[in-house]
N, C-alpha and C positions, 0 to 999 in steps of 0.2 A: 557301728557296728561289726566290724571286726572285735573290738574289743569284748563288746556281749555275748557273742559268738565263742570266743576264746574263753571266757567266763564258767559260761552253760557248759562246754566240752568238759573244762576241767572241773567243774563240779560233778559232773557224771562219770568221768575217770574216777576220782577219789571214791565216790557213791560204789561202784563195780567191784574198786579194790577191796573196799570194807566188806562188800560180800561173799567176794571170793574170800577173803581171811577167815570168815565166820563160816565159812562151808569146809574149810580145811584147818580143822582143830592141830595146834600144834602145842608142844612142851619144850620149852630151851632148857638147857643145861648149862648152869652157870654157879660158880663159886662154890661146888660140889651139893648145887639143890638140886630139882626138880623146879620149874617155875612154868604154868601154876603147880604148886601140891596136890589141889583137886582139881579136879576138871571133869564137867558135866557135858555129855555129848550123847545125840540120838543113835538110837540104833542103825547098826550100817556105817557109822562113821569110820572114817579113818584117821586115827592120830599122828603126826609126824613127830621124831624127837630129834632134836639138834643141838648137837654138843659145841657148845661155844667154851670152855675149860681147854687148858694146853694140855691136861691129864687125859686118859683113856677110861670111857664109862659104858657100863652095858645099861639095856633097859630090858628086866629079868623078872616076870610074872610071879608073885609068892607060889603061886600051884605050880610054876614051871610051864602053864601053858603058853607061852610064848618068850622068846629072850633073842636079844640082837648078839652079834659079835662085838669084843671092843670096839666102840666108837672112839674117833681122833677127832681132833680139831677139824670142824665143819661137816662132820661125818651126820649121816642122815640115819634112823628107823622109821619106818611105819607099820602099822600094826591097824588091820581094820576090826572092829567090835560088831560082832553079830548078834549077841544073846543079853538083853536087859541084864543090868547086875553090877556090883562092887568087884572092880579090877584093882587090887594093890599091886604093886611091883616096886622093886629095889634096881640098884646099882651093884652087881654080884663084886665088882674090884672093891667097891666101899659101901658095905653093907646099913651104914646109917642114913646113906640116900633113902628117904623112902616118899612115896607119892599114893596117889587115887585116880583111877578113872572110874567115874559113873554112866553108866550107860543106861538111859528112860526111853 
């Protein structure tokens, strides 16, 4: 009986974690790339960027509507998207790093 209860509890915990991850979209910064390079989120979503590189990076909107300070390893930056549209961004320290958030 205990084994079945633990299995159900574990399955429920994994399901809740998946829902939480889906509700908090994130972009990893690794190997001088934004991953994913294209992220689609609903209006009102807050996207969090996490720097996994040893080098600092920024998250800077092409139109400069938002920008982070330099993010060191494991630092994060979050931005809430309140209007539908396509938002391109780049790293101001490494301009070849580009990506897009689509808000629907």
